[in-house]
mmCIF file of the C-alpha atoms, coordinates in Angstrom:
data_MODEL
# 
_entry.id   MODEL 
# 
loop_
_atom_site.group_PDB 
_atom_site.id 
_atom_site.type_symbol 
_atom_site.label_atom_id 
_atom_site.label_alt_id 
_atom_site.label_comp_id 
_atom_site.label_asym_id 
_atom_site.label_entity_id 
_atom_site.label_seq_id 
_atom_site.pdbx_PDB_ins_code 
_atom_site.Cartn_x 
_atom_site.Cartn_y 
_atom_site.Cartn_z 
_atom_site.occupancy 
_atom_site.B_iso_or_equiv 
_atom_site.pdbx_formal_charge 
_atom_site.auth_seq_id 
_atom_site.auth_comp_id 
_atom_site.auth_asym_id 
_atom_site.auth_atom_id 
_atom_site.pdbx_PDB_model_num 
ATOM 1   C CA . MET A 1 1   ? 63.118 -161.510 151.343 1.00 0.00 ? 1   MET A CA 1 
ATOM 2   C CA . ASN A 1 2   ? 63.475 -162.106 154.776 1.00 0.00 ? 2   ASN A CA 1 
ATOM 3   C CA . LEU A 1 3   ? 60.380 -161.612 157.630 1.00 0.00 ? 3   LEU A CA 1 
ATOM 4   C CA . ALA A 1 4   ? 61.487 -158.218 157.968 1.00 0.00 ? 4   ALA A CA 1 
ATOM 5   C CA . GLU A 1 5   ? 61.235 -157.392 154.823 1.00 0.00 ? 5   GLU A CA 1 
ATOM 6   C CA . ARG A 1 6   ? 58.097 -159.239 153.522 1.00 0.00 ? 6   ARG A CA 1 
ATOM 7   C CA . LEU A 1 7   ? 56.191 -157.411 157.521 1.00 0.00 ? 7   LEU A CA 1 
ATOM 8   C CA . ASP A 1 8   ? 57.324 -154.109 155.692 1.00 0.00 ? 8   ASP A CA 1 
ATOM 9   C CA . PHE A 1 9   ? 56.302 -155.078 151.655 1.00 0.00 ? 9   PHE A CA 1 
ATOM 10  C CA . ALA A 1 10  ? 53.156 -156.132 153.309 1.00 0.00 ? 10  ALA A CA 1 
ATOM 11  C CA . MET A 1 11  ? 52.612 -152.704 155.771 1.00 0.00 ? 11  MET A CA 1 
ATOM 12  C CA . LYS A 1 12  ? 53.437 -150.753 152.418 1.00 0.00 ? 12  LYS A CA 1 
ATOM 13  C CA . ALA A 1 13  ? 50.826 -152.395 149.966 1.00 0.00 ? 13  ALA A CA 1 
ATOM 14  C CA . ARG A 1 14  ? 48.336 -152.424 152.721 1.00 0.00 ? 14  ARG A CA 1 
ATOM 15  C CA . ARG A 1 15  ? 49.096 -148.682 153.288 1.00 0.00 ? 15  ARG A CA 1 
ATOM 16  C CA . VAL A 1 16  ? 49.896 -149.411 156.942 1.00 0.00 ? 16  VAL A CA 1 
ATOM 17  C CA . GLU A 1 17  ? 51.243 -146.277 157.810 1.00 0.00 ? 17  GLU A CA 1 
ATOM 18  C CA . SER A 1 18  ? 52.808 -147.283 161.206 1.00 0.00 ? 18  SER A CA 1 
ATOM 19  C CA . GLN A 1 19  ? 53.922 -149.598 163.685 1.00 0.00 ? 19  GLN A CA 1 
ATOM 20  C CA . SER A 1 20  ? 51.338 -148.203 166.208 1.00 0.00 ? 20  SER A CA 1 
ATOM 21  C CA . ALA A 1 21  ? 48.707 -148.668 163.906 1.00 0.00 ? 21  ALA A CA 1 
ATOM 22  C CA . LEU A 1 22  ? 49.693 -152.783 162.887 1.00 0.00 ? 22  LEU A CA 1 
ATOM 23  C CA . SER A 1 23  ? 49.871 -152.898 166.810 1.00 0.00 ? 23  SER A CA 1 
ATOM 24  C CA . ARG A 1 24  ? 46.523 -151.506 167.241 1.00 0.00 ? 24  ARG A CA 1 
ATOM 25  C CA . ALA A 1 25  ? 45.304 -153.551 163.992 1.00 0.00 ? 25  ALA A CA 1 
ATOM 26  C CA . SER A 1 26  ? 46.688 -156.966 165.256 1.00 0.00 ? 26  SER A CA 1 
ATOM 27  C CA . GLY A 1 27  ? 46.960 -156.960 169.137 1.00 0.00 ? 27  GLY A CA 1 
ATOM 28  C CA . VAL A 1 28  ? 50.699 -157.385 168.781 1.00 0.00 ? 28  VAL A CA 1 
ATOM 29  C CA . PRO A 1 29  ? 52.734 -155.130 170.708 1.00 0.00 ? 29  PRO A CA 1 
ATOM 30  C CA . GLN A 1 30  ? 54.148 -152.215 168.762 1.00 0.00 ? 30  GLN A CA 1 
ATOM 31  C CA . PRO A 1 31  ? 57.735 -153.209 170.155 1.00 0.00 ? 31  PRO A CA 1 
ATOM 32  C CA . THR A 1 32  ? 57.542 -156.862 168.931 1.00 0.00 ? 32  THR A CA 1 
ATOM 33  C CA . ILE A 1 33  ? 56.807 -154.962 166.008 1.00 0.00 ? 33  ILE A CA 1 
ATOM 34  C CA . ASN A 1 34  ? 59.830 -152.959 166.062 1.00 0.00 ? 34  ASN A CA 1 
ATOM 35  C CA . ARG A 1 35  ? 61.930 -155.504 166.602 1.00 0.00 ? 35  ARG A CA 1 
ATOM 36  C CA . ILE A 1 36  ? 60.748 -157.630 164.342 1.00 0.00 ? 36  ILE A CA 1 
ATOM 37  C CA . LEU A 1 37  ? 61.213 -155.178 161.635 1.00 0.00 ? 37  LEU A CA 1 
ATOM 38  C CA . LYS A 1 38  ? 64.835 -154.317 162.518 1.00 0.00 ? 38  LYS A CA 1 
ATOM 39  C CA . GLY A 1 39  ? 65.725 -157.671 162.265 1.00 0.00 ? 39  GLY A CA 1 
ATOM 40  C CA . THR A 1 40  ? 66.274 -158.066 165.885 1.00 0.00 ? 40  THR A CA 1 
ATOM 41  C CA . THR A 1 41  ? 63.574 -160.688 166.445 1.00 0.00 ? 41  THR A CA 1 
ATOM 42  C CA . THR A 1 42  ? 63.941 -163.428 163.363 1.00 0.00 ? 42  THR A CA 1 
ATOM 43  C CA . LYS A 1 43  ? 61.771 -166.219 164.525 1.00 0.00 ? 43  LYS A CA 1 
ATOM 44  C CA . PRO A 1 44  ? 58.934 -164.811 166.559 1.00 0.00 ? 44  PRO A CA 1 
ATOM 45  C CA . ASP A 1 45  ? 55.901 -167.353 167.845 1.00 0.00 ? 45  ASP A CA 1 
ATOM 46  C CA . THR A 1 46  ? 52.969 -168.847 165.634 1.00 0.00 ? 46  THR A CA 1 
ATOM 47  C CA . ASP A 1 47  ? 50.629 -166.713 167.198 1.00 0.00 ? 47  ASP A CA 1 
ATOM 48  C CA . THR A 1 48  ? 52.677 -162.995 166.707 1.00 0.00 ? 48  THR A CA 1 
ATOM 49  C CA . LEU A 1 49  ? 52.918 -164.056 163.128 1.00 0.00 ? 49  LEU A CA 1 
ATOM 50  C CA . GLN A 1 50  ? 49.525 -165.053 162.372 1.00 0.00 ? 50  GLN A CA 1 
ATOM 51  C CA . LYS A 1 51  ? 47.836 -161.937 164.450 1.00 0.00 ? 51  LYS A CA 1 
ATOM 52  C CA . LEU A 1 52  ? 49.980 -159.991 161.503 1.00 0.00 ? 52  LEU A CA 1 
ATOM 53  C CA . ALA A 1 53  ? 49.462 -162.149 158.862 1.00 0.00 ? 53  ALA A CA 1 
ATOM 54  C CA . ASP A 1 54  ? 45.691 -161.577 159.797 1.00 0.00 ? 54  ASP A CA 1 
ATOM 55  C CA . ALA A 1 55  ? 45.620 -158.157 160.224 1.00 0.00 ? 55  ALA A CA 1 
ATOM 56  C CA . LEU A 1 56  ? 47.941 -157.402 156.797 1.00 0.00 ? 56  LEU A CA 1 
ATOM 57  C CA . GLU A 1 57  ? 45.265 -159.932 154.786 1.00 0.00 ? 57  GLU A CA 1 
ATOM 58  C CA . VAL A 1 58  ? 48.226 -161.878 153.456 1.00 0.00 ? 58  VAL A CA 1 
ATOM 59  C CA . SER A 1 59  ? 48.670 -166.073 154.527 1.00 0.00 ? 59  SER A CA 1 
ATOM 60  C CA . LEU A 1 60  ? 50.661 -167.088 157.245 1.00 0.00 ? 60  LEU A CA 1 
ATOM 61  C CA . ALA A 1 61  ? 52.690 -169.128 154.691 1.00 0.00 ? 61  ALA A CA 1 
ATOM 62  C CA . TRP A 1 62  ? 53.736 -166.079 152.698 1.00 0.00 ? 62  TRP A CA 1 
ATOM 63  C CA . LEU A 1 63  ? 54.811 -163.813 155.890 1.00 0.00 ? 63  LEU A CA 1 
ATOM 64  C CA . VAL A 1 64  ? 56.939 -167.290 156.837 1.00 0.00 ? 64  VAL A CA 1 
ATOM 65  C CA . ASP A 1 65  ? 58.897 -168.227 153.757 1.00 0.00 ? 65  ASP A CA 1 
ATOM 66  C CA . GLU A 1 66  ? 56.874 -166.166 150.651 1.00 0.00 ? 66  GLU A CA 1 
ATOM 67  C CA . THR A 1 67  ? 54.892 -169.439 149.515 1.00 0.00 ? 67  THR A CA 1 
ATOM 68  C CA . GLY A 1 68  ? 50.852 -168.587 150.442 1.00 0.00 ? 68  GLY A CA 1 
ATOM 69  C CA . ASP A 1 69  ? 49.410 -165.350 149.186 1.00 0.00 ? 69  ASP A CA 1 
ATOM 70  C CA . GLY A 1 70  ? 51.050 -162.309 149.560 1.00 0.00 ? 70  GLY A CA 1 
ATOM 71  C CA . PRO A 1 71  ? 49.728 -158.822 150.087 1.00 0.00 ? 71  PRO A CA 1 
ATOM 72  C CA . HIS A 1 72  ? 47.477 -156.954 147.743 1.00 0.00 ? 72  HIS A CA 1 
ATOM 73  C CA . ALA A 1 73  ? 46.282 -153.782 146.782 1.00 0.00 ? 73  ALA A CA 1 
ATOM 74  C CA . PRO A 1 74  ? 43.816 -153.062 149.563 1.00 0.00 ? 74  PRO A CA 1 
ATOM 75  C CA . LYS A 1 75  ? 39.939 -152.666 147.842 1.00 0.00 ? 75  LYS A CA 1 
ATOM 76  C CA . SER A 1 76  ? 37.238 -150.473 149.214 1.00 0.00 ? 76  SER A CA 1 
ATOM 77  C CA . SER A 1 77  ? 34.974 -153.004 150.652 1.00 0.00 ? 77  SER A CA 1 
ATOM 78  C CA . GLY A 1 78  ? 37.626 -154.350 152.241 1.00 0.00 ? 78  GLY A CA 1 
ATOM 79  C CA . LYS A 1 79  ? 38.831 -154.312 156.157 1.00 0.00 ? 79  LYS A CA 1 
ATOM 80  C CA . ARG A 1 80  ? 39.728 -150.824 156.855 1.00 0.00 ? 80  ARG A CA 1 
ATOM 81  C CA . LEU A 1 81  ? 42.943 -150.924 159.420 1.00 0.00 ? 81  LEU A CA 1 
ATOM 82  C CA . LEU A 1 82  ? 42.502 -149.268 162.361 1.00 0.00 ? 82  LEU A CA 1 
ATOM 83  C CA . PRO A 1 83  ? 40.687 -145.294 161.747 1.00 0.00 ? 83  PRO A CA 1 
ATOM 84  C CA . LYS A 1 84  ? 42.995 -142.373 163.300 1.00 0.00 ? 84  LYS A CA 1 
ATOM 85  C CA . ASP A 1 85  ? 40.119 -141.041 165.560 1.00 0.00 ? 85  ASP A CA 1 
ATOM 86  C CA . LYS A 1 86  ? 39.115 -144.213 167.116 1.00 0.00 ? 86  LYS A CA 1 
ATOM 87  C CA . GLY A 1 87  ? 41.674 -143.890 169.960 1.00 0.00 ? 87  GLY A CA 1 
ATOM 88  C CA . ASN A 1 88  ? 43.086 -147.220 170.346 1.00 0.00 ? 88  ASN A CA 1 
ATOM 89  C CA . VAL A 1 89  ? 45.613 -148.560 173.095 1.00 0.00 ? 89  VAL A CA 1 
ATOM 90  C CA . VAL A 1 90  ? 49.170 -148.573 171.678 1.00 0.00 ? 90  VAL A CA 1 
ATOM 91  C CA . VAL A 1 91  ? 50.757 -151.475 173.816 1.00 0.00 ? 91  VAL A CA 1 
ATOM 92  C CA . TRP A 1 92  ? 54.567 -150.799 174.579 1.00 0.00 ? 92  TRP A CA 1 
ATOM 93  C CA . ASP A 1 93  ? 57.550 -151.768 176.867 1.00 0.00 ? 93  ASP A CA 1 
ATOM 94  C CA . ASN A 1 94  ? 60.067 -149.069 176.732 1.00 0.00 ? 94  ASN A CA 1 
ATOM 95  C CA . PRO A 1 95  ? 59.284 -145.418 175.353 1.00 0.00 ? 95  PRO A CA 1 
ATOM 96  C CA . ALA A 1 96  ? 62.109 -145.310 173.528 1.00 0.00 ? 96  ALA A CA 1 
ATOM 97  C CA . ASP A 1 97  ? 60.317 -148.168 171.316 1.00 0.00 ? 97  ASP A CA 1 
ATOM 98  C CA . LEU A 1 98  ? 57.424 -145.616 170.666 1.00 0.00 ? 98  LEU A CA 1 
ATOM 99  C CA . GLU A 1 99  ? 57.434 -143.482 167.449 1.00 0.00 ? 99  GLU A CA 1 
ATOM 100 C CA . PRO A 1 100 ? 58.459 -140.132 167.873 1.00 0.00 ? 100 PRO A CA 1 
ATOM 101 C CA . ASP A 1 101 ? 54.842 -138.006 168.038 1.00 0.00 ? 101 ASP A CA 1 
ATOM 102 C CA . GLU A 1 102 ? 55.057 -134.347 168.580 1.00 0.00 ? 102 GLU A CA 1 
ATOM 103 C CA . GLU A 1 103 ? 52.108 -134.098 170.603 1.00 0.00 ? 103 GLU A CA 1 
ATOM 104 C CA . ARG A 1 104 ? 53.343 -136.437 173.317 1.00 0.00 ? 104 ARG A CA 1 
ATOM 105 C CA . ILE A 1 105 ? 54.293 -135.158 176.764 1.00 0.00 ? 105 ILE A CA 1 
ATOM 106 C CA . TRP A 1 106 ? 56.249 -137.599 178.877 1.00 0.00 ? 106 TRP A CA 1 
ATOM 107 C CA . ILE A 1 107 ? 55.430 -136.304 182.868 1.00 0.00 ? 107 ILE A CA 1 
ATOM 108 C CA . ASP A 1 108 ? 57.645 -138.063 185.779 1.00 0.00 ? 108 ASP A CA 1 
ATOM 109 C CA . ARG A 1 109 ? 56.125 -139.403 188.514 1.00 0.00 ? 109 ARG A CA 1 
ATOM 110 C CA . PHE A 1 110 ? 57.158 -137.698 192.117 1.00 0.00 ? 110 PHE A CA 1 
ATOM 111 C CA . ASP A 1 111 ? 57.298 -137.818 195.787 1.00 0.00 ? 111 ASP A CA 1 
ATOM 112 C CA . TYR A 1 112 ? 57.498 -134.987 197.398 1.00 0.00 ? 112 TYR A CA 1 
ATOM 113 C CA . HIS A 1 113 ? 58.846 -133.789 201.330 1.00 0.00 ? 113 HIS A CA 1 
ATOM 114 C CA . PHE A 1 114 ? 58.773 -131.020 203.133 1.00 0.00 ? 114 PHE A CA 1 
ATOM 115 C CA . SER A 1 115 ? 62.122 -129.127 204.370 1.00 0.00 ? 115 SER A CA 1 
ATOM 116 C CA . ALA A 1 116 ? 62.266 -127.595 207.363 1.00 0.00 ? 116 ALA A CA 1 
ATOM 117 C CA . GLY A 1 117 ? 65.298 -126.264 206.655 1.00 0.00 ? 117 GLY A CA 1 
ATOM 118 C CA . ASN A 1 118 ? 64.664 -123.536 203.700 1.00 0.00 ? 118 ASN A CA 1 
ATOM 119 C CA . GLY A 1 119 ? 60.732 -124.216 203.913 1.00 0.00 ? 119 GLY A CA 1 
ATOM 120 C CA . LEU A 1 120 ? 60.730 -125.501 199.946 1.00 0.00 ? 120 LEU A CA 1 
ATOM 121 C CA . ILE A 1 121 ? 59.094 -128.340 198.577 1.00 0.00 ? 121 ILE A CA 1 
ATOM 122 C CA . GLN A 1 122 ? 61.160 -130.534 197.468 1.00 0.00 ? 122 GLN A CA 1 
ATOM 123 C CA . TRP A 1 123 ? 60.822 -133.436 195.039 1.00 0.00 ? 123 TRP A CA 1 
ATOM 124 C CA . GLU A 1 124 ? 62.165 -136.496 193.871 1.00 0.00 ? 124 GLU A CA 1 
ATOM 125 C CA . VAL A 1 125 ? 61.519 -139.030 190.848 1.00 0.00 ? 125 VAL A CA 1 
ATOM 126 C CA . ARG A 1 126 ? 60.627 -142.509 192.857 1.00 0.00 ? 126 ARG A CA 1 
ATOM 127 C CA . GLU A 1 127 ? 60.120 -144.401 189.131 1.00 0.00 ? 127 GLU A CA 1 
ATOM 128 C CA . LYS A 1 128 ? 61.909 -143.909 186.381 1.00 0.00 ? 128 LYS A CA 1 
ATOM 129 C CA . LYS A 1 129 ? 59.112 -144.947 183.791 1.00 0.00 ? 129 LYS A CA 1 
ATOM 130 C CA . ALA A 1 130 ? 57.248 -141.209 183.112 1.00 0.00 ? 130 ALA A CA 1 
ATOM 131 C CA . LEU A 1 131 ? 53.728 -141.192 181.101 1.00 0.00 ? 131 LEU A CA 1 
ATOM 132 C CA . PRO A 1 132 ? 52.750 -139.610 178.322 1.00 0.00 ? 132 PRO A CA 1 
ATOM 133 C CA . PHE A 1 133 ? 50.043 -137.693 178.004 1.00 0.00 ? 133 PHE A CA 1 
ATOM 134 C CA . ASN A 1 134 ? 48.513 -135.280 174.927 1.00 0.00 ? 134 ASN A CA 1 
ATOM 135 C CA . ALA A 1 135 ? 49.355 -131.845 174.370 1.00 0.00 ? 135 ALA A CA 1 
ATOM 136 C CA . ALA A 1 136 ? 45.694 -130.743 174.114 1.00 0.00 ? 136 ALA A CA 1 
ATOM 137 C CA . PHE A 1 137 ? 45.175 -132.247 177.570 1.00 0.00 ? 137 PHE A CA 1 
ATOM 138 C CA . PHE A 1 138 ? 47.125 -129.331 179.147 1.00 0.00 ? 138 PHE A CA 1 
ATOM 139 C CA . LYS A 1 139 ? 45.801 -127.329 176.959 1.00 0.00 ? 139 LYS A CA 1 
ATOM 140 C CA . ALA A 1 140 ? 42.114 -128.401 177.943 1.00 0.00 ? 140 ALA A CA 1 
ATOM 141 C CA . LYS A 1 141 ? 43.065 -127.976 181.665 1.00 0.00 ? 141 LYS A CA 1 
ATOM 142 C CA . GLY A 1 142 ? 45.101 -124.858 181.032 1.00 0.00 ? 142 GLY A CA 1 
ATOM 143 C CA . ALA A 1 143 ? 48.447 -126.016 182.474 1.00 0.00 ? 143 ALA A CA 1 
ATOM 144 C CA . ARG A 1 144 ? 51.635 -126.367 181.221 1.00 0.00 ? 144 ARG A CA 1 
ATOM 145 C CA . PRO A 1 145 ? 53.435 -129.235 181.285 1.00 0.00 ? 145 PRO A CA 1 
ATOM 146 C CA . GLN A 1 146 ? 56.473 -128.198 182.875 1.00 0.00 ? 146 GLN A CA 1 
ATOM 147 C CA . ASP A 1 147 ? 54.275 -127.586 185.982 1.00 0.00 ? 147 ASP A CA 1 
ATOM 148 C CA . CYS A 1 148 ? 52.670 -130.651 186.257 1.00 0.00 ? 148 CYS A CA 1 
ATOM 149 C CA . LYS A 1 149 ? 54.066 -133.634 188.318 1.00 0.00 ? 149 LYS A CA 1 
ATOM 150 C CA . LEU A 1 150 ? 52.332 -137.082 188.420 1.00 0.00 ? 150 LEU A CA 1 
ATOM 151 C CA . LEU A 1 151 ? 51.829 -138.697 192.126 1.00 0.00 ? 151 LEU A CA 1 
ATOM 152 C CA . ILE A 1 152 ? 50.727 -141.476 193.804 1.00 0.00 ? 152 ILE A CA 1 
ATOM 153 C CA . LEU A 1 153 ? 48.185 -141.734 196.487 1.00 0.00 ? 153 LEU A CA 1 
ATOM 154 C CA . ARG A 1 154 ? 48.837 -143.805 199.349 1.00 0.00 ? 154 ARG A CA 1 
ATOM 155 C CA . GLY A 1 155 ? 45.580 -144.862 201.962 1.00 0.00 ? 155 GLY A CA 1 
ATOM 156 C CA . ASP A 1 156 ? 42.479 -144.654 201.324 1.00 0.00 ? 156 ASP A CA 1 
ATOM 157 C CA . SER A 1 157 ? 41.655 -141.734 203.087 1.00 0.00 ? 157 SER A CA 1 
ATOM 158 C CA . MET A 1 158 ? 40.049 -140.403 199.422 1.00 0.00 ? 158 MET A CA 1 
ATOM 159 C CA . GLU A 1 159 ? 37.813 -143.546 198.660 1.00 0.00 ? 159 GLU A CA 1 
ATOM 160 C CA . PRO A 1 160 ? 35.832 -143.699 196.977 1.00 0.00 ? 160 PRO A CA 1 
ATOM 161 C CA . TRP A 1 161 ? 36.923 -140.687 194.671 1.00 0.00 ? 161 TRP A CA 1 
ATOM 162 C CA . ALA A 1 162 ? 40.136 -142.130 194.620 1.00 0.00 ? 162 ALA A CA 1 
ATOM 163 C CA . GLU A 1 163 ? 41.943 -145.559 196.179 1.00 0.00 ? 163 GLU A CA 1 
ATOM 164 C CA . ASP A 1 164 ? 45.208 -146.082 197.406 1.00 0.00 ? 164 ASP A CA 1 
ATOM 165 C CA . LYS A 1 165 ? 47.954 -146.395 194.883 1.00 0.00 ? 165 LYS A CA 1 
ATOM 166 C CA . ASN A 1 166 ? 45.718 -144.330 192.074 1.00 0.00 ? 166 ASN A CA 1 
ATOM 167 C CA . MET A 1 167 ? 47.749 -141.729 190.454 1.00 0.00 ? 167 MET A CA 1 
ATOM 168 C CA . ILE A 1 168 ? 46.995 -137.790 190.454 1.00 0.00 ? 168 ILE A CA 1 
ATOM 169 C CA . MET A 1 169 ? 48.493 -135.029 188.526 1.00 0.00 ? 169 MET A CA 1 
ATOM 170 C CA . ILE A 1 170 ? 49.162 -131.871 189.912 1.00 0.00 ? 170 ILE A CA 1 
ATOM 171 C CA . ASP A 1 171 ? 49.801 -127.960 188.673 1.00 0.00 ? 171 ASP A CA 1 
ATOM 172 C CA . VAL A 1 172 ? 51.915 -126.808 191.289 1.00 0.00 ? 172 VAL A CA 1 
ATOM 173 C CA . THR A 1 173 ? 51.503 -123.471 190.057 1.00 0.00 ? 173 THR A CA 1 
ATOM 174 C CA . SER A 1 174 ? 47.959 -123.627 191.365 1.00 0.00 ? 174 SER A CA 1 
ATOM 175 C CA . THR A 1 175 ? 48.243 -122.957 194.676 1.00 0.00 ? 175 THR A CA 1 
ATOM 176 C CA . ARG A 1 176 ? 45.153 -120.835 194.885 1.00 0.00 ? 176 ARG A CA 1 
ATOM 177 C CA . ILE A 1 177 ? 42.617 -122.275 197.493 1.00 0.00 ? 177 ILE A CA 1 
ATOM 178 C CA . LEU A 1 178 ? 39.199 -122.572 195.398 1.00 0.00 ? 178 LEU A CA 1 
ATOM 179 C CA . ASP A 1 179 ? 36.356 -123.702 197.042 1.00 0.00 ? 179 ASP A CA 1 
ATOM 180 C CA . GLY A 1 180 ? 35.807 -127.491 197.065 1.00 0.00 ? 180 GLY A CA 1 
ATOM 181 C CA . GLU A 1 181 ? 38.686 -127.992 194.830 1.00 0.00 ? 181 GLU A CA 1 
ATOM 182 C CA . ARG A 1 182 ? 40.892 -130.742 195.958 1.00 0.00 ? 182 ARG A CA 1 
ATOM 183 C CA . TYR A 1 183 ? 44.807 -130.221 196.783 1.00 0.00 ? 183 TYR A CA 1 
ATOM 184 C CA . ALA A 1 184 ? 48.003 -132.042 197.837 1.00 0.00 ? 184 ALA A CA 1 
ATOM 185 C CA . ILE A 1 185 ? 49.349 -130.734 200.473 1.00 0.00 ? 185 ILE A CA 1 
ATOM 186 C CA . TYR A 1 186 ? 51.801 -130.389 203.077 1.00 0.00 ? 186 TYR A CA 1 
ATOM 187 C CA . PHE A 1 187 ? 50.265 -130.884 207.059 1.00 0.00 ? 187 PHE A CA 1 
ATOM 188 C CA . GLU A 1 188 ? 51.717 -131.850 210.196 1.00 0.00 ? 188 GLU A CA 1 
ATOM 189 C CA . ASP A 1 189 ? 54.845 -133.316 208.813 1.00 0.00 ? 189 ASP A CA 1 
ATOM 190 C CA . GLU A 1 190 ? 52.950 -135.505 205.986 1.00 0.00 ? 190 GLU A CA 1 
ATOM 191 C CA . PRO A 1 191 ? 52.199 -135.022 202.551 1.00 0.00 ? 191 PRO A CA 1 
ATOM 192 C CA . LEU A 1 192 ? 48.138 -135.059 202.052 1.00 0.00 ? 192 LEU A CA 1 
ATOM 193 C CA . VAL A 1 193 ? 45.727 -135.069 199.523 1.00 0.00 ? 193 VAL A CA 1 
ATOM 194 C CA . LYS A 1 194 ? 42.452 -133.483 200.618 1.00 0.00 ? 194 LYS A CA 1 
ATOM 195 C CA . GLN A 1 195 ? 39.572 -131.522 199.420 1.00 0.00 ? 195 GLN A CA 1 
ATOM 196 C CA . ILE A 1 196 ? 39.425 -127.965 200.752 1.00 0.00 ? 196 ILE A CA 1 
ATOM 197 C CA . PHE A 1 197 ? 36.386 -126.116 202.106 1.00 0.00 ? 197 PHE A CA 1 
ATOM 198 C CA . LYS A 1 198 ? 36.620 -121.837 202.896 1.00 0.00 ? 198 LYS A CA 1 
ATOM 199 C CA . GLU A 1 199 ? 35.077 -121.847 205.914 1.00 0.00 ? 199 GLU A CA 1 
ATOM 200 C CA . VAL A 1 200 ? 33.256 -118.375 207.601 1.00 0.00 ? 200 VAL A CA 1 
ATOM 201 C CA . GLY A 1 201 ? 35.953 -116.382 209.445 1.00 0.00 ? 201 GLY A CA 1 
ATOM 202 C CA . GLY A 1 202 ? 38.842 -117.397 207.289 1.00 0.00 ? 202 GLY A CA 1 
ATOM 203 C CA . SER A 1 203 ? 39.154 -121.612 208.316 1.00 0.00 ? 203 SER A CA 1 
ATOM 204 C CA . LEU A 1 204 ? 40.173 -123.910 206.102 1.00 0.00 ? 204 LEU A CA 1 
ATOM 205 C CA . ARG A 1 205 ? 38.590 -127.682 206.572 1.00 0.00 ? 205 ARG A CA 1 
ATOM 206 C CA . LEU A 1 206 ? 40.810 -130.449 204.926 1.00 0.00 ? 206 LEU A CA 1 
ATOM 207 C CA . HIS A 1 207 ? 37.677 -133.220 203.846 1.00 0.00 ? 207 HIS A CA 1 
ATOM 208 C CA . SER A 1 208 ? 38.301 -136.606 203.046 1.00 0.00 ? 208 SER A CA 1 
ATOM 209 C CA . TYR A 1 209 ? 36.303 -138.584 201.254 1.00 0.00 ? 209 TYR A CA 1 
ATOM 210 C CA . ASN A 1 210 ? 36.386 -141.463 203.336 1.00 0.00 ? 210 ASN A CA 1 
ATOM 211 C CA . GLN A 1 211 ? 34.105 -140.958 206.781 1.00 0.00 ? 211 GLN A CA 1 
ATOM 212 C CA . LYS A 1 212 ? 36.816 -143.052 208.546 1.00 0.00 ? 212 LYS A CA 1 
ATOM 213 C CA . TYR A 1 213 ? 38.842 -139.374 208.524 1.00 0.00 ? 213 TYR A CA 1 
ATOM 214 C CA . PRO A 1 214 ? 36.988 -136.812 210.560 1.00 0.00 ? 214 PRO A CA 1 
ATOM 215 C CA . ASP A 1 215 ? 37.862 -133.421 208.786 1.00 0.00 ? 215 ASP A CA 1 
ATOM 216 C CA . LYS A 1 216 ? 40.297 -130.969 210.007 1.00 0.00 ? 216 LYS A CA 1 
ATOM 217 C CA . LEU A 1 217 ? 39.454 -127.697 210.648 1.00 0.00 ? 217 LEU A CA 1 
ATOM 218 C CA . VAL A 1 218 ? 42.444 -125.575 210.384 1.00 0.00 ? 218 VAL A CA 1 
ATOM 219 C CA . ALA A 1 219 ? 42.201 -121.591 212.312 1.00 0.00 ? 219 ALA A CA 1 
ATOM 220 C CA . PRO A 1 220 ? 42.983 -118.850 210.565 1.00 0.00 ? 220 PRO A CA 1 
ATOM 221 C CA . ASP A 1 221 ? 46.052 -118.685 213.101 1.00 0.00 ? 221 ASP A CA 1 
ATOM 222 C CA . LYS A 1 222 ? 47.602 -121.654 211.800 1.00 0.00 ? 222 LYS A CA 1 
ATOM 223 C CA . LEU A 1 223 ? 46.850 -121.599 208.322 1.00 0.00 ? 223 LEU A CA 1 
ATOM 224 C CA . GLU A 1 224 ? 50.989 -121.464 207.746 1.00 0.00 ? 224 GLU A CA 1 
ATOM 225 C CA . PHE A 1 225 ? 50.995 -124.981 208.855 1.00 0.00 ? 225 PHE A CA 1 
ATOM 226 C CA . VAL A 1 226 ? 49.376 -125.631 205.750 1.00 0.00 ? 226 VAL A CA 1 
ATOM 227 C CA . HIS A 1 227 ? 51.713 -125.888 202.808 1.00 0.00 ? 227 HIS A CA 1 
ATOM 228 C CA . ILE A 1 228 ? 49.881 -125.692 199.268 1.00 0.00 ? 228 ILE A CA 1 
ATOM 229 C CA . VAL A 1 229 ? 51.796 -128.104 196.545 1.00 0.00 ? 229 VAL A CA 1 
ATOM 230 C CA . GLY A 1 230 ? 49.577 -127.995 193.963 1.00 0.00 ? 230 GLY A CA 1 
ATOM 231 C CA . ARG A 1 231 ? 46.076 -128.315 192.469 1.00 0.00 ? 231 ARG A CA 1 
ATOM 232 C CA . VAL A 1 232 ? 44.770 -131.597 191.433 1.00 0.00 ? 232 VAL A CA 1 
ATOM 233 C CA . ILE A 1 233 ? 43.931 -131.871 187.373 1.00 0.00 ? 233 ILE A CA 1 
ATOM 234 C CA . TYR A 1 234 ? 43.674 -135.269 186.681 1.00 0.00 ? 234 TYR A CA 1 
ATOM 235 C CA . ARG A 1 235 ? 42.833 -138.812 188.764 1.00 0.00 ? 235 ARG A CA 1 
ATOM 236 C CA . SER A 1 236 ? 43.777 -142.174 187.410 1.00 0.00 ? 236 SER A CA 1 
ATOM 237 C CA . GLY A 1 237 ? 41.208 -145.208 188.507 1.00 0.00 ? 237 GLY A CA 1 
# 
């Protein structure tokens, strides 16, 4: 057997059902495992092989050239490989390297600007790498994936709630203002994220968490200049 065949054999013997599971057990990135199994990588470094051997409970020598102790059937008292409910992180370099998952939904990252010509929000994908979210996340938020967009915050006006370059997700269909909620907006020729409060008389108060930035009060007759892009439903960082 070659290296790819030995690794595949050991995974089956240890009942490791996926590359992701082996990645979590060994700490070796899933794309690296994928390349070994495909035969693209035939001579990985010794540290990588040792981690794989330890996770699969075989000797390094067997994994390299079949001269040491090979795989054996798992014992009830042996090492448990990655229970699915532990939520470990899978390391990956490219979305194409990940194994298919019906529950995984990819959301693109965008910048946006307001078109003075047609009065519509114009979206532009700024980074090609989308990010994965579980389908259950959207159900819990009461949102549809096709209505959600990821944005990168710019500036420090929302610190400490969110720092510069933190990422948020907005629901672009949730534009009805709820008192105290946070929204991505377009105001005074600038895309912003603000907490919005309703004031007596119909005014809106655009609140920044950072005290360096005074709140902006928008009178009822000026509300047309506040364009609600979407409500924030998620923040990273």
